[in-house]
C-alpha positions in Angstrom: -56.9 -9.5 -10.6 -53.3 -10.4 -9.6 -52.3 -14.2 -9.4 -49.5 -13.5 -7.2 -49.6 -15.5 -4.0 -48.4 -14.2 -0.7 -45.9 -16.1 1.5 -45.3 -15.6 5.4 -42.1 -13.6 6.2 -39.2 -15.7 6.5 -37.9 -15.8 10.3 -34.3 -15.0 11.0 -32.1 -18.2 10.9 -31.6 -19.4 14.5 -27.6 -19.5 14.2 -26.7 -18.8 17.9 -29.3 -21.4 19.0 -27.7 -23.8 16.6 -24.3 -23.1 18.3 -25.5 -23.4 21.9 -27.6 -26.6 21.4 -26.3 -28.6 18.5 -22.7 -27.6 17.4 -21.2 -26.6 20.5 -17.1 -25.9 20.2 -16.2 -29.1 22.4 -12.8 -30.1 23.4 -12.5 -33.8 24.1 -16.4 -33.8 24.8 -16.1 -30.7 27.1 -18.5 -27.9 26.8 -16.9 -24.4 26.4 -17.2 -21.7 28.9 -20.3 -20.0 27.8 -20.2 -16.7 29.6 -17.0 -15.0 30.2 -16.4 -13.4 33.5 -16.9 -9.8 33.5 -13.4 -9.0 34.8 -12.0 -10.7 31.8 -13.7 -8.6 29.3 -11.6 -5.7 27.8 -13.2 -2.4 27.0 -12.3 -0.6 23.8 -11.0 -3.3 22.0 -9.9 -2.2 18.4 -11.0 -4.2 15.2 -9.1 -2.7 12.2 -11.3 -0.7 10.0 -10.5 1.5 6.8 -11.9 3.8 4.2 -8.6 4.3 2.3 -7.8 5.9 -1.2 -4.4 5.7 -2.7 -2.5 9.0 -3.2 -1.2 7.9 -6.5 -2.4 9.5 -9.7 -4.1 7.0 -12.0 -4.8 7.6 -15.8 -7.5 9.8 -16.6 -10.6 7.9 -17.5 -9.1 4.7 -15.9 -11.5 1.9 -15.7 -11.6 0.2 -12.1 -13.1 -2.9 -10.7 -14.4 -3.1 -7.4 -14.2 -6.6 -5.6 -15.9 -7.9 -2.2 -15.5 -10.9 -0.3 -18.1 -13.9 -0.6 -19.5 -14.5 2.8 -16.9 -12.7 4.7 -17.9 -13.2 8.3 -18.9 -16.9 7.8 -15.5 -17.4 6.2 -13.8 -15.8 9.5 -16.3 -18.0 11.5 -14.8 -21.0 9.8 -11.1 -20.3 10.1 -10.9 -18.4 13.3 -9.4 -20.0 16.5 -11.3 -19.1 19.8 -10.8 -19.4 23.4 -12.3 -22.7 25.0 -12.3 -21.5 28.7 -11.5 -18.6 30.5 -8.7 -15.9 29.8 -5.6 -15.5 31.8 -3.8 -12.4 32.4 -0.1 -12.7 31.3 0.9 -9.0 31.5 3.7 -7.8 29.0 5.3 -10.4 26.8 8.8 -9.9 25.7 11.1 -11.8 23.3 10.5 -13.1 19.9 7.1 -14.4 19.7 6.2 -16.2 16.4 2.7 -15.8 14.6 1.9 -19.3 15.3 2.4 -19.0 19.1 -0.4 -16.5 19.7 -3.1 -17.7 21.7 -6.8 -16.5 21.3 -7.5 -13.6 23.5 -6.4 -9.8 23.8 -3.0 -8.0 23.5 -2.4 -4.4 24.3 0.4 -3.2 21.9 2.0 0.0 21.2 0.6 1.4 18.1 3.2 0.7 15.3 4.3 3.1 12.5 3.2 1.8 8.9 5.7 3.0 6.4 3.8 1.7 3.2 0.6 3.8 3.5 1.0 5.0 0.1 0.8 1.5 -1.3 -1.9 0.1 1.1 -3.8 1.1 4.2 -2.0 0.2 7.5 -3.0 -3.2 8.7 -4.5 -1.6 11.8 -6.6 0.5 9.2 -6.7 4.2 9.2 -9.3 5.0 12.3 -8.8 8.1 14.1 -7.8 5.7 16.9 -4.7 4.5 15.3 -3.7 8.0 14.6 -4.3 9.3 18.1 -3.9 6.4 20.7 -0.4 5.2 21.6 -1.7 1.9 22.7 -4.3 -0.3 21.5 -6.1 -3.5 22.8 -6.4 -5.8 19.8 -7.8 -9.3 19.3 -5.3 -12.1 18.5 -5.8 -12.2 14.6 -4.7 -8.8 14.4 -1.6 -9.6 16.4 -1.0 -12.6 14.2 -0.9 -10.4 11.3 1.4 -7.7 12.7 3.8 -10.3 13.8 3.9 -11.9 10.2 4.8 -8.4 8.8 7.5 -8.2 11.4 8.7 -11.7 10.5 8.8 -10.8 6.7 10.6 -7.5 7.5 8.0 -5.1 6.4 7.2 -3.8 10.0 9.7 -3.0 12.7 8.5 -4.7 15.6 5.5 -5.1 18.0 5.8 -4.2 21.7 2.9 -6.2 23.8 2.6 -4.1 27.1 -0.2 -6.3 28.4 -2.1 -9.6 27.5 -5.1 -11.4 28.5 -5.1 -15.0 26.8 -6.6 -18.4 26.6 -4.7 -21.6 27.7 -6.8 -23.7 25.7 -8.3 -23.2 22.3 -10.7 -24.5 20.0 -12.5 -23.7 16.6 -16.2 -23.3 15.4 -15.6 -26.2 13.0 -19.0 -28.0 13.6 -21.1 -24.7 13.6 -19.4 -23.4 10.7 -19.8 -26.5 8.6 -23.6 -26.5 9.5 -23.8 -22.7 8.5 -22.0 -23.4 5.2 -24.5 -26.4 4.4 -27.4 -24.0 4.9 -25.8 -21.4 2.8 -25.1 -23.8 0.0 -28.7 -25.1 0.1 -30.0 -21.3 0.1 -27.8 -20.6 -3.0 -29.0 -23.7 -4.6 -32.7 -22.6 -4.3 -31.8 -19.3 -5.8 -30.2 -20.9 -8.9 -33.4 -23.3 -9.1 -35.7 -20.5 -8.8 -38.2 -20.3 -11.9 -40.5 -17.7 -11.0 -40.2 -14.4 -9.4 -42.2 -15.5 -6.1 -39.6 -18.6 -5.9 -36.7 -16.2 -6.4 -38.1 -13.8 -3.6 -38.6 -16.6 -1.3 -35.1 -18.1 -1.9 -33.4 -14.7 -1.5 -35.4 -14.0 1.9 -34.0 -17.4 3.1 -30.7 -16.5 2.1 -30.9 -13.1 3.9 -32.3 -14.7 7.0 -29.3 -16.9 7.3 -26.7 -14.0 6.8 -28.8 -12.0 9.3 -28.9 -14.9 11.7 -25.1 -15.4 12.1 -24.4 -11.7 12.2 -27.1 -11.3 14.8 -25.3 -14.3 16.6 -22.2 -12.3 16.9 -23.7 -9.2 18.0 -25.8 -11.2 20.8 -22.5 -12.7 22.1 -21.1 -9.4 23.0 -23.5 -8.7 25.9 -25.2 -12.1 26.6 -28.4 -10.4 27.4 -30.7 -12.2 25.0 -29.0 -15.5 25.1 -27.0 -17.9 27.0 -23.6 -17.1 25.5 -21.6 -13.9 26.6 -18.3 -14.3 24.7 -17.3 -10.7 23.5 -13.9 -12.5 22.7 -15.4 -14.8 20.3 -17.1 -11.9 18.4 -13.9 -9.7 18.5 -12.0 -12.7 17.2 -14.3 -13.4 14.3 -14.2 -9.6 13.4 -10.5 -9.3 13.6 -9.9 -12.6 11.6 -12.0 -11.3 8.6 -10.2 -8.0 8.8 -6.7 -9.6 8.9 -7.6 -12.2 6.0 -9.0 -9.2 3.9 -6.0 -7.0 4.3 -3.5 -10.1 3.6 -5.4 -10.4 0.2 -5.0 -6.9 -0.8 -1.3 -6.9 0.5 -0.4 -9.9 -1.9 -2.0 -7.9 -4.7 0.3 -5.0 -4.1 3.1 -7.1 -5.3 1.9 -7.2 -8.7 -0.7 -4.8 -9.1 -1.9 -1.3 -7.8 -4.7 -0.7 -5.3 -7.2 2.3 -5.9 -9.0 2.3 -3.0 -10.2 0.0 0.1 -13.3 0.4 2.0 -16.1 -1.1 4.0 -13.6 -3.6 5.2 -14.3 -6.3 2.7 -13.9 -4.3 -0.5 -11.2 -3.5 -2.7 -10.8 -1.4 -5.9 -8.2 -2.1 -8.4 -7.4 -1.0 -12.2 -9.5 -3.1 -14.4 -6.6 -3.6 -16.8 -4.4 -5.3 -14.1 -7.3 -7.6 -13.1 -6.8 -10.6 -15.3 -3.0 -10.3 -15.0 -3.5 -11.0 -11.2 -5.8 -14.0 -12.0 -3.4 -15.6 -14.4 -0.2 -15.0 -12.1 1.8 -18.0 -11.3 0.7 -17.6 -7.7 -2.7 -15.4 -7.8 -3.0 -13.0 -4.8 -6.5 -14.0 -4.1 -9.2 -16.8 -4.9 -11.7 -15.4 -7.3 -15.2 -16.8 -7.9 -17.8 -14.9 -9.8 -20.7 -17.3 -8.7 -20.3 -15.8 -5.1 -20.2 -19.3 -3.7 -16.8 -19.9 -2.5 -16.3 -18.5 1.1 -13.5 -16.0 1.4 -13.0 -15.7 -2.5 -13.4 -12.4 -4.1 -16.2 -11.5 -6.7 -16.7 -8.6 -9.0 -19.2 -6.0 -7.4 -18.9 -3.3 -10.2 -16.8 -2.1 -13.0 -16.7 1.6 -14.3 -14.7 4.8 -14.4 -12.4 5.7 -11.3 -14.0 8.3 -9.0 -11.8 11.3 -8.5 -10.0 11.1 -4.9 -11.7 13.5 -2.2 -9.9 16.7 -2.0 -9.8 16.6 1.9 -9.6 13.4 4.0 -12.7 11.7 4.8 -13.4 11.4 8.5 -13.7 7.6 9.2 -16.4 6.4 11.6 -15.3 4.5 14.4 -15.7 0.7 14.5 -18.8 -0.8 16.0 -19.1 -4.5 17.0 -22.3 -5.2 14.8 -20.8 -5.2 11.5 -22.7 -5.8 8.3 -20.0 -7.5 6.1 -21.7 -10.9 5.4 
């Protein structure tokens, strides 16, 4: 007779309710605009995605290391700057715009040419939209990244043909802090588990948290099941993650070679170059094998490199309910 005890399923963590009721993004005590007017929403916002493999030949039998990001979306929630109130249409923007001057919102840009696609995927990714559309609406974190590359001389320029931006910004500081606390407690429970059942319950609690804040971002898009309808908040967080991950890979290319980048939070490098990167005077990324430090990379797998596909693989278009947690 089995001695294993059963337990009730762990409910999804109520991340959005926590935001709406306890950790609102206040500015000087004022509530944010919880529902963006329909006329201020932008259809077809493009969030960079990629499934890229280097065209360079690597040594036969080379061992590669796959790295992915700890708590990718939660790290983006923690670092994103969002609109506190409504968005204002500003039209085309001319003149030199510094990355630090970009306000939260949306910007329609002419799709720029990326000259280093043999080294790293374009900062806009390699979606078919990037290849076929002359203009794209992007969220502020994407524009900031492009402007950084212009400033540093790696991109010729960015033409902004329309804009819809905030005049007051805020962060998710309190919400992110609370989510980080819950995540730390969940990981602590996993570390302390002394039985298979304890470990199962702890794992379910951790997964319930991840599902909770991922679902919160998805529900903000339409507001049909919640008090919040801020698609711009969701787009900002998704774009913030994509930009942060691309920067890590870009910094790595100054001392190492990328093998591939996929699933937006995953990068593959030559294993023989990994330790050199970690011990560089200025490492290109933070590394944390425990998986605890948000935004740091951890090892997902180590093994022989897979041969590059003979023909390009069609890249699925971006969806708003990503699963990078």
